[in-house]
Biopython code that builds the backbone (N, CA, C, O; Angstrom):
import numpy as np
from Bio.PDB.StructureBuilder import StructureBuilder

atoms = [
    (1, "MET", "N", (47.293, 248.080, 39.500)),
    (1, "MET", "CA", (46.407, 246.224, 39.935)),
    (1, "MET", "C", (45.049, 246.955, 40.718)),
    (1, "MET", "O", (45.238, 247.784, 41.608)),
    (2, "THR", "N", (44.373, 246.760, 40.507)),
    (2, "THR", "CA", (43.298, 246.622, 40.846)),
    (2, "THR", "C", (42.792, 245.850, 42.208)),
    (2, "THR", "O", (42.515, 244.660, 42.061)),
    (3, "PRO", "N", (42.614, 246.549, 43.814)),
    (3, "PRO", "CA", (42.268, 245.130, 44.681)),
    (3, "PRO", "C", (40.841, 244.458, 44.229)),
    (3, "PRO", "O", (39.833, 244.895, 43.673)),
    (4, "THR", "N", (41.270, 243.111, 44.767)),
    (4, "THR", "CA", (40.324, 242.864, 45.350)),
    (4, "THR", "C", (39.417, 242.659, 46.298)),
    (4, "THR", "O", (39.729, 241.938, 47.246)),
    (5, "PRO", "N", (37.934, 243.331, 46.225)),
    (5, "PRO", "CA", (37.343, 243.499, 47.732)),
    (5, "PRO", "C", (37.613, 241.951, 48.786)),
    (5, "PRO", "O", (37.998, 240.850, 48.392)),
    (6, "LEU", "N", (37.364, 242.243, 49.753)),
    (6, "LEU", "CA", (37.177, 241.231, 50.534)),
    (6, "LEU", "C", (35.967, 240.688, 50.698)),
    (6, "LEU", "O", (34.879, 241.171, 51.013)),
    (7, "THR", "N", (36.369, 239.483, 50.405)),
    (7, "THR", "CA", (34.499, 238.520, 50.811)),
    (7, "THR", "C", (34.262, 238.527, 52.081)),
    (7, "THR", "O", (35.061, 238.838, 52.964)),
    (8, "THR", "N", (32.709, 238.045, 52.255)),
    (8, "THR", "CA", (32.310, 238.158, 53.504)),
    (8, "THR", "C", (32.721, 237.345, 54.664)),
    (8, "THR", "O", (32.569, 237.409, 55.884)),
    (9, "GLU", "N", (33.425, 236.384, 53.642)),
    (9, "GLU", "CA", (33.750, 234.780, 54.340)),
    (9, "GLU", "C", (35.250, 235.435, 54.853)),
    (9, "GLU", "O", (35.515, 235.377, 56.053)),
    (10, "GLN", "N", (36.113, 235.992, 53.999)),
    (10, "GLN", "CA", (37.600, 236.415, 54.667)),
    (10, "GLN", "C", (37.035, 238.010, 55.582)),
    (10, "GLN", "O", (37.954, 238.639, 56.107)),
    (11, "ILE", "N", (36.023, 238.419, 55.692)),
    (11, "ILE", "CA", (36.166, 239.577, 56.736)),
    (11, "ILE", "C", (35.881, 238.711, 58.238)),
    (11, "ILE", "O", (36.428, 238.844, 59.333)),
    (12, "ALA", "N", (34.763, 237.756, 57.771)),
    (12, "ALA", "CA", (34.331, 236.900, 59.328)),
    (12, "ALA", "C", (35.557, 236.145, 59.581)),
    (12, "ALA", "O", (35.585, 235.691, 60.725)),
    (13, "GLU", "N", (36.641, 235.855, 58.819)),
    (13, "GLU", "CA", (37.673, 234.596, 59.048)),
    (13, "GLU", "C", (39.007, 235.712, 60.011)),
    (13, "GLU", "O", (39.635, 235.427, 61.031)),
    (14, "LEU", "N", (39.043, 236.921, 59.211)),
    (14, "LEU", "CA", (40.025, 238.033, 59.819)),
    (14, "LEU", "C", (39.085, 238.762, 61.373)),
    (14, "LEU", "O", (39.770, 239.261, 62.267)),
    (15, "ARG", "N", (37.951, 238.738, 61.471)),
    (15, "ARG", "CA", (37.487, 238.963, 62.822)),
    (15, "ARG", "C", (37.625, 237.841, 63.942)),
    (15, "ARG", "O", (37.675, 238.017, 65.159)),
    (16, "ARG", "N", (37.680, 236.535, 63.168)),
    (16, "ARG", "CA", (37.536, 235.494, 64.172)),
    (16, "ARG", "C", (38.847, 235.778, 64.486)),
    (16, "ARG", "O", (39.112, 236.233, 65.598)),
    (17, "LEU", "N", (39.713, 235.574, 63.657)),
    (17, "LEU", "CA", (41.370, 235.606, 64.127)),
    (17, "LEU", "C", (41.293, 236.377, 64.940)),
    (17, "LEU", "O", (41.499, 235.970, 66.084)),
    (18, "MET", "N", (40.967, 237.837, 64.744)),
    (18, "MET", "CA", (41.538, 239.385, 65.802)),
    (18, "MET", "C", (40.760, 238.974, 67.002)),
    (18, "MET", "O", (40.969, 239.711, 67.966)),
    (19, "ALA", "N", (39.895, 237.973, 67.217)),
    (19, "ALA", "CA", (39.223, 237.982, 68.228)),
    (19, "ALA", "C", (39.781, 236.915, 69.187)),
    (19, "ALA", "O", (40.059, 237.043, 70.379)),
    (20, "GLU", "N", (39.873, 235.921, 68.459)),
    (20, "GLU", "CA", (40.731, 234.848, 69.153)),
    (20, "GLU", "C", (42.455, 234.904, 69.428)),
    (20, "GLU", "O", (43.094, 233.905, 69.755)),
    (21, "ALA", "N", (43.134, 236.428, 69.203)),
    (21, "ALA", "CA", (44.116, 236.323, 69.323)),
    (21, "ALA", "C", (44.634, 237.339, 70.223)),
    (21, "ALA", "O", (43.692, 237.993, 70.671)),
    (22, "THR", "N", (46.056, 237.838, 70.784)),
    (22, "THR", "CA", (46.150, 238.419, 71.435)),
    (22, "THR", "C", (46.051, 239.916, 71.497)),
    (22, "THR", "O", (46.837, 240.676, 70.930)),
    (23, "PRO", "N", (44.988, 240.296, 72.257)),
    (23, "PRO", "CA", (44.211, 241.429, 72.187)),
    (23, "PRO", "C", (45.331, 243.118, 71.775)),
    (23, "PRO", "O", (46.190, 243.370, 72.620)),
    (24, "GLY", "N", (45.248, 243.863, 70.838)),
    (24, "GLY", "CA", (45.973, 245.094, 71.049)),
    (24, "GLY", "C", (44.925, 246.337, 72.434)),
    (24, "GLY", "O", (43.961, 246.046, 73.143)),
    (25, "PRO", "N", (45.641, 247.575, 72.309)),
    (25, "PRO", "CA", (46.359, 248.072, 71.268)),
    (25, "PRO", "C", (48.002, 247.351, 71.251)),
    (25, "PRO", "O", (48.178, 246.474, 72.096)),
    (26, "TRP", "N", (48.724, 247.558, 70.688)),
    (26, "TRP", "CA", (49.914, 247.038, 70.377)),
    (26, "TRP", "C", (51.105, 248.286, 70.101)),
    (26, "TRP", "O", (50.919, 249.082, 69.181)),
    (27, "PHE", "N", (51.930, 248.348, 70.689)),
    (27, "PHE", "CA", (52.820, 249.701, 70.528)),
    (27, "PHE", "C", (54.496, 249.206, 71.207)),
    (27, "PHE", "O", (54.643, 248.431, 72.151)),
    (28, "TRP", "N", (55.322, 249.707, 70.641)),
    (28, "TRP", "CA", (56.593, 249.429, 70.421)),
    (28, "TRP", "C", (57.195, 250.153, 72.247)),
    (28, "TRP", "O", (56.944, 251.202, 72.838)),
    (29, "ILE", "N", (58.078, 248.892, 72.599)),
    (29, "ILE", "CA", (58.616, 249.027, 74.014)),
    (29, "ILE", "C", (60.155, 249.855, 73.761)),
    (29, "ILE", "O", (60.467, 250.909, 74.316)),
    (30, "ASP", "N", (61.058, 249.035, 72.719)),
    (30, "ASP", "CA", (62.061, 249.389, 72.547)),
    (30, "ASP", "C", (62.516, 249.366, 70.818)),
    (30, "ASP", "O", (61.584, 249.677, 70.076)),
    (31, "SER", "N", (63.483, 249.123, 70.314)),
    (31, "SER", "CA", (64.108, 249.000, 69.191)),
    (31, "SER", "C", (64.030, 247.638, 68.852)),
    (31, "SER", "O", (64.019, 247.167, 67.715)),
    (32, "TYR", "N", (63.980, 247.082, 69.856)),
    (32, "TYR", "CA", (63.540, 245.500, 68.834)),
    (32, "TYR", "C", (62.281, 244.777, 69.424)),
    (32, "TYR", "O", (62.320, 243.695, 68.839)),
    (33, "THR", "N", (61.319, 244.757, 70.149)),
    (33, "THR", "CA", (59.718, 244.778, 70.596)),
    (33, "THR", "C", (58.830, 245.604, 70.554)),
    (33, "THR", "O", (58.830, 246.816, 70.772)),
    (34, "VAL", "N", (57.941, 244.798, 70.219)),
    (34, "VAL", "CA", (56.219, 245.524, 69.890)),
    (34, "VAL", "C", (55.755, 244.680, 71.080)),
    (34, "VAL", "O", (56.094, 243.505, 71.223)),
    (35, "THR", "N", (54.938, 245.364, 71.948)),
    (35, "THR", "CA", (53.959, 244.975, 73.066)),
    (35, "THR", "C", (52.555, 244.882, 73.221)),
    (35, "THR", "O", (52.114, 245.529, 72.270)),
    (36, "ASN", "N", (51.894, 244.579, 73.677)),
    (36, "ASN", "CA", (50.206, 245.142, 73.961)),
    (36, "ASN", "C", (50.755, 245.303, 75.448)),
    (36, "ASN", "O", (51.874, 245.245, 75.958)),
    (37, "GLU", "N", (49.031, 245.607, 76.066)),
    (37, "GLU", "CA", (49.044, 245.887, 77.235)),
    (37, "GLU", "C", (49.056, 244.515, 78.161)),
    (37, "GLU", "O", (49.112, 244.729, 79.372)),
    (38, "ALA", "N", (49.018, 243.351, 77.804)),
    (38, "ALA", "CA", (48.949, 242.272, 78.426)),
    (38, "ALA", "C", (50.278, 241.907, 78.552)),
    (38, "ALA", "O", (50.413, 240.867, 79.197)),
    (39, "HIS", "N", (51.355, 242.435, 78.136)),
    (39, "HIS", "CA", (52.981, 242.510, 77.813)),
    (39, "HIS", "C", (53.437, 241.377, 76.921)),
    (39, "HIS", "O", (54.525, 240.803, 76.866)),
    (40, "ASP", "N", (52.394, 241.217, 76.285)),
    (40, "ASP", "CA", (52.753, 239.901, 75.046)),
    (40, "ASP", "C", (53.624, 240.552, 74.425)),
    (40, "ASP", "O", (53.559, 241.768, 74.241)),
    (41, "SER", "N", (54.568, 239.790, 74.021)),
    (41, "SER", "CA", (55.555, 240.761, 72.655)),
    (41, "SER", "C", (56.118, 239.787, 71.588)),
    (41, "SER", "O", (56.009, 238.568, 71.454)),
    (42, "VAL", "N", (56.771, 240.766, 70.861)),
    (42, "VAL", "CA", (56.991, 240.251, 69.304)),
    (42, "VAL", "C", (58.135, 240.779, 68.856)),
    (42, "VAL", "O", (58.176, 241.987, 68.622)),
    (43, "THR", "N", (59.291, 239.942, 68.656)),
    (43, "THR", "CA", (60.415, 240.636, 68.411)),
    (43, "THR", "C", (60.580, 240.666, 66.732)),
    (43, "THR", "O", (59.545, 240.232, 66.227)),
    (44, "GLY", "N", (61.296, 240.943, 66.009)),
    (44, "GLY", "CA", (61.803, 240.211, 64.695)),
    (44, "GLY", "C", (62.083, 241.902, 64.025)),
    (44, "GLY", "O", (61.998, 242.941, 64.681)),
    (45, "ASN", "N", (62.366, 241.804, 62.823)),
    (45, "ASN", "CA", (62.501, 242.774, 62.119)),
    (45, "ASN", "C", (62.007, 244.344, 62.386)),
    (45, "ASN", "O", (61.114, 244.493, 63.221)),
    (46, "ILE", "N", (62.463, 245.349, 61.816)),
    (46, "ILE", "CA", (61.822, 246.638, 62.365)),
    (46, "ILE", "C", (60.482, 246.557, 61.094)),
    (46, "ILE", "O", (59.399, 247.091, 61.334)),
    (47, "TYR", "N", (60.697, 245.953, 59.994)),
    (47, "TYR", "CA", (59.416, 246.204, 59.165)),
    (47, "TYR", "C", (58.120, 244.957, 59.690)),
    (47, "TYR", "O", (56.905, 245.060, 59.517)),
    (48, "SER", "N", (58.669, 244.129, 60.176)),
    (48, "SER", "CA", (57.754, 242.990, 60.759)),
    (48, "SER", "C", (56.782, 243.237, 62.206)),
    (48, "SER", "O", (55.710, 242.789, 62.614)),
    (49, "ARG", "N", (58.066, 244.454, 62.841)),
    (49, "ARG", "CA", (57.171, 244.976, 64.264)),
    (49, "ARG", "C", (56.169, 246.360, 64.110)),
    (49, "ARG", "O", (55.255, 246.770, 64.825)),
    (50, "GLN", "N", (56.750, 246.871, 62.879)),
    (50, "GLN", "CA", (55.979, 248.496, 62.150)),
    (50, "GLN", "C", (54.673, 247.829, 61.931)),
    (50, "GLN", "O", (53.632, 248.270, 62.418)),
    (51, "LEU", "N", (54.749, 246.449, 60.980)),
    (51, "LEU", "CA", (53.522, 246.042, 60.096)),
    (51, "LEU", "C", (52.536, 245.579, 61.398)),
    (51, "LEU", "O", (51.390, 246.029, 61.418)),
    (52, "ILE", "N", (53.024, 244.611, 62.567)),
    (52, "ILE", "CA", (52.524, 244.307, 63.460)),
    (52, "ILE", "C", (51.208, 244.987, 63.883)),
    (52, "ILE", "O", (50.013, 244.693, 63.854)),
    (53, "THR", "N", (52.154, 246.297, 64.391)),
    (53, "THR", "CA", (51.954, 247.516, 65.311)),
    (53, "THR", "C", (50.445, 248.056, 64.373)),
    (53, "THR", "O", (49.264, 248.197, 64.691)),
    (54, "LEU", "N", (51.215, 248.244, 63.118)),
    (54, "LEU", "CA", (49.972, 248.915, 62.180)),
    (54, "LEU", "C", (48.725, 248.534, 61.981)),
    (54, "LEU", "O", (47.669, 249.154, 62.109)),
    (55, "ALA", "N", (49.078, 246.857, 61.475)),
    (55, "ALA", "CA", (48.176, 246.480, 60.393)),
    (55, "ALA", "C", (46.930, 246.099, 61.783)),
    (55, "ALA", "O", (45.776, 246.501, 61.633)),
    (56, "VAL", "N", (47.315, 245.321, 63.058)),
    (56, "VAL", "CA", (46.421, 244.835, 64.208)),
    (56, "VAL", "C", (46.022, 246.298, 64.545)),
    (56, "VAL", "O", (44.795, 246.394, 64.558)),
    (57, "ASN", "N", (46.687, 247.535, 64.837)),
    (57, "ASN", "CA", (45.876, 248.191, 65.690)),
    (57, "ASN", "C", (45.067, 249.066, 64.523)),
    (57, "ASN", "O", (44.392, 250.006, 64.944)),
    (58, "ALA", "N", (45.089, 248.805, 62.982)),
    (58, "ALA", "CA", (44.186, 249.831, 62.116)),
    (58, "ALA", "C", (42.795, 248.482, 61.709)),
    (58, "ALA", "O", (41.692, 248.824, 61.284)),
    (59, "LEU", "N", (43.189, 246.983, 61.959)),
    (59, "LEU", "CA", (42.204, 245.963, 61.490)),
    (59, "LEU", "C", (40.916, 246.223, 61.566)),
    (59, "LEU", "O", (40.205, 245.985, 60.589)),
    (60, "PRO", "N", (40.412, 246.728, 62.672)),
    (60, "PRO", "CA", (38.911, 246.769, 63.241)),
    (60, "PRO", "C", (38.533, 247.869, 62.198)),
    (60, "PRO", "O", (37.466, 247.586, 61.652)),
    (61, "ASP", "N", (38.949, 248.754, 61.865)),
    (61, "ASP", "CA", (38.668, 250.096, 60.847)),
    (61, "ASP", "C", (38.423, 249.229, 59.201)),
    (61, "ASP", "O", (37.544, 249.169, 58.340)),
    (62, "LEU", "N", (39.155, 248.924, 59.331)),
    (62, "LEU", "CA", (39.666, 248.571, 57.914)),
    (62, "LEU", "C", (38.417, 247.431, 57.496)),
    (62, "LEU", "O", (37.766, 247.409, 56.452)),
    (63, "LEU", "N", (38.311, 246.415, 58.790)),
    (63, "LEU", "CA", (36.726, 245.395, 58.365)),
    (63, "LEU", "C", (35.500, 246.424, 58.528)),
    (63, "LEU", "O", (34.596, 246.154, 57.737)),
    (64, "ASP", "N", (35.346, 247.071, 59.006)),
    (64, "ASP", "CA", (34.350, 248.044, 58.898)),
    (64, "ASP", "C", (34.078, 248.669, 58.084)),
    (64, "ASP", "O", (32.887, 248.905, 57.880)),
    (65, "ALA", "N", (35.077, 249.199, 57.275)),
    (65, "ALA", "CA", (35.120, 249.848, 55.973)),
    (65, "ALA", "C", (34.564, 248.843, 54.886)),
    (65, "ALA", "O", (33.543, 249.019, 54.220)),
    (66, "ALA", "N", (35.529, 247.618, 54.818)),
    (66, "ALA", "CA", (35.152, 246.434, 53.760)),
    (66, "ALA", "C", (33.598, 246.237, 54.018)),
    (66, "ALA", "O", (32.958, 246.620, 53.038)),
    (67, "GLU", "N", (32.889, 245.807, 54.934)),
    (67, "GLU", "CA", (31.767, 245.917, 55.282)),
    (67, "GLU", "C", (31.055, 246.613, 54.453)),
    (67, "GLU", "O", (30.405, 246.180, 53.502)),
    (68, "ARG", "N", (31.219, 248.158, 54.951)),
    (68, "ARG", "CA", (30.015, 249.022, 54.272)),
    (68, "ARG", "C", (30.234, 248.891, 52.727)),
    (68, "ARG", "O", (29.205, 248.991, 52.057)),
    (69, "GLU", "N", (31.514, 248.664, 51.989)),
    (69, "GLU", "CA", (31.463, 248.256, 50.747)),
    (69, "GLU", "C", (30.737, 247.576, 50.321)),
    (69, "GLU", "O", (29.990, 247.929, 49.408)),
    (70, "ALA", "N", (30.716, 245.874, 51.067)),
    (70, "ALA", "CA", (30.222, 245.146, 50.674)),
    (70, "ALA", "C", (29.016, 245.660, 50.471)),
    (70, "ALA", "O", (28.844, 245.982, 49.296)),
    (71, "ILE", "N", (27.767, 245.935, 51.449)),
    (71, "ILE", "CA", (26.817, 246.832, 51.528)),
    (71, "ILE", "C", (26.658, 247.934, 49.995)),
    (71, "ILE", "O", (25.969, 247.605, 49.029)),
    (72, "LEU", "N", (27.257, 248.922, 50.056)),
    (72, "LEU", "CA", (27.137, 249.375, 48.936)),
    (72, "LEU", "C", (27.076, 248.728, 47.497)),
    (72, "LEU", "O", (26.262, 249.053, 46.634)),
    (73, "ARG", "N", (28.143, 247.679, 47.353)),
    (73, "ARG", "CA", (28.425, 246.878, 46.497)),
    (73, "ARG", "C", (26.912, 246.469, 45.600)),
    (73, "ARG", "O", (26.504, 246.747, 44.473)),
    (74, "LYS", "N", (26.294, 245.570, 46.904)),
    (74, "LYS", "CA", (24.980, 245.025, 47.024)),
    (74, "LYS", "C", (24.021, 246.050, 46.412)),
    (74, "LYS", "O", (23.491, 245.961, 45.305)),
    (75, "ALA", "N", (23.916, 246.794, 47.084)),
    (75, "ALA", "CA", (22.472, 248.162, 46.841)),
    (75, "ALA", "C", (22.635, 248.752, 45.125)),
    (75, "ALA", "O", (21.681, 249.205, 44.492)),
    (76, "LEU", "N", (24.133, 248.617, 44.546)),
    (76, "LEU", "CA", (24.329, 249.142, 43.509)),
    (76, "LEU", "C", (23.575, 247.891, 42.449)),
    (76, "LEU", "O", (22.717, 248.345, 41.692)),
    (77, "ARG", "N", (23.833, 246.426, 42.360)),
    (77, "ARG", "CA", (23.545, 245.864, 42.046)),
    (77, "ARG", "C", (22.394, 245.489, 41.947)),
    (77, "ARG", "O", (22.140, 244.622, 41.111)),
    (78, "GLY", "N", (21.408, 246.004, 42.731)),
    (78, "GLY", "CA", (19.888, 245.590, 43.566)),
    (78, "GLY", "C", (19.729, 244.763, 43.199)),
    (78, "GLY", "O", (19.120, 244.311, 42.230)),
    (79, "GLN", "N", (20.888, 244.048, 44.789)),
    (79, "GLN", "CA", (20.749, 242.949, 45.709)),
    (79, "GLN", "C", (20.335, 243.186, 46.927)),
    (79, "GLN", "O", (19.776, 242.317, 47.596)),
    (80, "LEU", "N", (20.535, 244.249, 47.305)),
    (80, "LEU", "CA", (20.363, 244.385, 48.760)),
    (80, "LEU", "C", (19.009, 244.778, 49.033)),
    (80, "LEU", "O", (18.712, 244.299, 50.127)),
    (81, "PHE", "N", (18.407, 245.185, 48.729)),
    (81, "PHE", "CA", (16.573, 245.222, 49.211)),
    (81, "PHE", "C", (15.727, 244.457, 48.279)),
    (81, "PHE", "O", (14.506, 244.602, 48.321)),
    (82, "GLY", "N", (16.335, 243.580, 47.362)),
    (82, "GLY", "CA", (15.267, 243.004, 46.410)),
    (82, "GLY", "C", (14.958, 243.636, 45.398)),
    (82, "GLY", "O", (14.100, 243.046, 44.741)),
    (83, "VAL", "N", (15.353, 244.786, 44.891)),
    (83, "VAL", "CA", (15.117, 245.686, 43.592)),
    (83, "VAL", "C", (15.654, 244.550, 42.432)),
    (83, "VAL", "O", (16.653, 243.831, 42.436)),
    (84, "PRO", "N", (14.734, 244.682, 41.603)),
    (84, "PRO", "CA", (14.980, 243.647, 40.081)),
    (84, "PRO", "C", (15.591, 244.691, 39.080)),
    (84, "PRO", "O", (15.652, 244.395, 37.886)),
    (85, "HIS", "N", (15.947, 245.647, 39.436)),
    (85, "HIS", "CA", (16.730, 246.559, 38.454)),
    (85, "HIS", "C", (18.402, 247.225, 39.586)),
    (85, "HIS", "O", (18.715, 247.143, 40.773)),
    (86, "ARG", "N", (18.988, 247.786, 38.429)),
    (86, "ARG", "CA", (19.810, 248.185, 38.921)),
    (86, "ARG", "C", (19.599, 249.982, 39.767)),
    (86, "ARG", "O", (19.377, 251.035, 39.170)),
    (87, "ILE", "N", (19.788, 249.754, 41.461)),
    (87, "ILE", "CA", (19.699, 251.334, 41.512)),
    (87, "ILE", "C", (20.611, 252.174, 41.499)),
    (87, "ILE", "O", (20.496, 253.328, 41.910)),
    (88, "ASP", "N", (21.716, 251.625, 40.973)),
    (88, "ASP", "CA", (22.572, 253.020, 40.411)),
    (88, "ASP", "C", (22.340, 253.818, 39.044)),
    (88, "ASP", "O", (22.705, 254.972, 38.822)),
    (89, "VAL", "N", (21.740, 253.068, 38.283)),
    (89, "VAL", "CA", (20.996, 253.859, 37.379)),
    (89, "VAL", "C", (19.609, 254.535, 36.757)),
    (89, "VAL", "O", (19.270, 255.298, 35.852)),
    (90, "CYS", "N", (18.967, 253.669, 37.956)),
    (90, "CYS", "CA", (17.486, 253.764, 38.186)),
    (90, "CYS", "C", (16.877, 255.369, 38.742)),
    (90, "CYS", "O", (17.301, 255.550, 39.884)),
    (91, "THR", "N", (16.349, 256.098, 38.446)),
    (91, "THR", "CA", (16.009, 257.510, 38.614)),
    (91, "THR", "C", (14.624, 257.197, 39.475)),
    (91, "THR", "O", (14.185, 258.026, 40.272)),
    (92, "CYS", "N", (14.001, 255.961, 39.242)),
    (92, "CYS", "CA", (12.459, 256.527, 39.745)),
    (92, "CYS", "C", (12.701, 256.588, 41.546)),
    (92, "CYS", "O", (13.745, 256.241, 42.098)),
    (93, "ASN", "N", (11.434, 257.129, 42.275)),
    (93, "ASN", "CA", (11.886, 258.112, 43.279)),
    (93, "ASN", "C", (11.996, 256.364, 44.405)),
    (93, "ASN", "O", (12.460, 256.606, 45.519)),
    (94, "ARG", "N", (11.721, 255.199, 44.235)),
    (94, "ARG", "CA", (12.095, 254.119, 44.753)),
    (94, "ARG", "C", (13.647, 254.105, 45.128)),
    (94, "ARG", "O", (14.150, 254.115, 46.252)),
    (95, "CYS", "N", (14.236, 254.079, 43.942)),
    (95, "CYS", "CA", (15.622, 253.579, 43.551)),
    (95, "CYS", "C", (16.101, 254.812, 44.281)),
    (95, "CYS", "O", (16.895, 254.386, 45.119)),
    (96, "GLU", "N", (16.029, 255.960, 44.372)),
    (96, "GLU", "CA", (16.586, 257.410, 45.010)),
    (96, "GLU", "C", (16.436, 256.845, 46.369)),
    (96, "GLU", "O", (17.445, 256.405, 46.921)),
    (97, "MET", "N", (15.075, 256.798, 47.086)),
    (97, "MET", "CA", (15.196, 256.513, 48.461)),
    (97, "MET", "C", (16.459, 255.297, 48.483)),
    (97, "MET", "O", (17.552, 255.658, 48.918)),
    (98, "LEU", "N", (16.310, 254.009, 48.058)),
    (98, "LEU", "CA", (17.159, 252.801, 48.304)),
    (98, "LEU", "C", (18.531, 253.301, 48.027)),
    (98, "LEU", "O", (19.435, 252.634, 48.530)),
    (99, "ARG", "N", (18.840, 254.262, 47.382)),
    (99, "ARG", "CA", (20.216, 254.572, 47.315)),
    (99, "ARG", "C", (20.355, 255.173, 48.642)),
    (99, "ARG", "O", (21.334, 254.804, 49.290)),
    (100, "ALA", "N", (19.626, 255.960, 49.129)),
    (100, "ALA", "CA", (20.130, 257.114, 50.219)),
    (100, "ALA", "C", (19.894, 256.318, 51.474)),
    (100, "ALA", "O", (20.282, 256.869, 52.505)),
    (101, "ALA", "N", (19.261, 254.975, 51.614)),
    (101, "ALA", "CA", (19.640, 254.282, 52.437)),
    (101, "ALA", "C", (20.682, 253.529, 52.835)),
    (101, "ALA", "O", (21.242, 253.463, 53.930)),
    (102, "ALA", "N", (20.995, 252.629, 51.199)),
    (102, "ALA", "CA", (22.251, 251.958, 51.300)),
    (102, "ALA", "C", (23.645, 252.527, 51.790)),
    (102, "ALA", "O", (24.571, 251.961, 52.372)),
    (103, "LEU", "N", (23.391, 254.658, 51.093)),
    (103, "LEU", "CA", (24.330, 254.815, 51.707)),
    (103, "LEU", "C", (24.610, 255.174, 53.159)),
    (103, "LEU", "O", (25.787, 255.219, 53.517)),
    (104, "ALA", "N", (23.718, 255.413, 53.954)),
    (104, "ALA", "CA", (23.813, 256.031, 55.190)),
    (104, "ALA", "C", (23.950, 254.489, 55.703)),
    (104, "ALA", "O", (24.906, 254.436, 56.477)),
    (105, "GLU", "N", (23.455, 253.474, 55.576)),
    (105, "GLU", "CA", (23.851, 252.010, 55.993)),
    (105, "GLU", "C", (24.923, 251.607, 55.699)),
    (105, "GLU", "O", (25.103, 250.715, 56.528)),
    (106, "GLY", "N", (25.846, 251.649, 55.030)),
    (106, "GLY", "CA", (27.229, 251.872, 54.636)),
    (106, "GLY", "C", (28.029, 253.281, 55.141)),
    (106, "GLY", "O", (29.206, 253.553, 54.906)),
    (107, "GLY", "N", (27.502, 253.722, 55.551)),
    (107, "GLY", "CA", (28.600, 254.535, 56.854)),
    (107, "GLY", "C", (28.397, 256.050, 55.287)),
    (107, "GLY", "O", (28.523, 257.197, 55.714)),
    (108, "GLY", "N", (28.192, 255.948, 54.126)),
    (108, "GLY", "CA", (28.141, 257.253, 53.118)),
    (108, "GLY", "C", (29.621, 257.229, 52.829)),
    (108, "GLY", "O", (30.139, 258.206, 52.287)),
    (109, "LYS", "N", (30.501, 255.914, 53.238)),
    (109, "LYS", "CA", (31.669, 256.471, 52.820)),
    (109, "LYS", "C", (32.145, 255.367, 51.636)),
    (109, "LYS", "O", (33.192, 255.543, 51.013)),
]
sb = StructureBuilder()
sb.init_structure("model")
sb.init_model(0)
sb.init_chain("A")
sb.init_seg("    ")
for serial, (resi, resn, name, xyz) in enumerate(atoms, 1):
    if name == "N":
        sb.init_residue(resn, " ", resi, " ")
    sb.init_atom(name, np.array(xyz, "f"), 0.0, 1.0, " ", f" {name:<3s}", serial, name[0])
structure = sb.get_structure()
């Protein structure tokens, strides 16, 4: 199954929730509890604790990557710079420069 890219709205909602939620980083304190530096804790089964720890700590980087991907998708469709044709297939100098700029803006990843 091919994953569906996050929409701009979904990224914004995740960033809002991340900003309003108890801040991380989260870490294990014993076999049953995950906590953060403010000593807020979550208990649950081992899979829930692992998921919370890994997901919350990885979320900022994942959202950054999703935003870079969205920029690159727009650039490839010719929507980022107002180019009336697809810069992924055009070989003119302007499109070559726009491709390079899109990759630089998107982190090149």
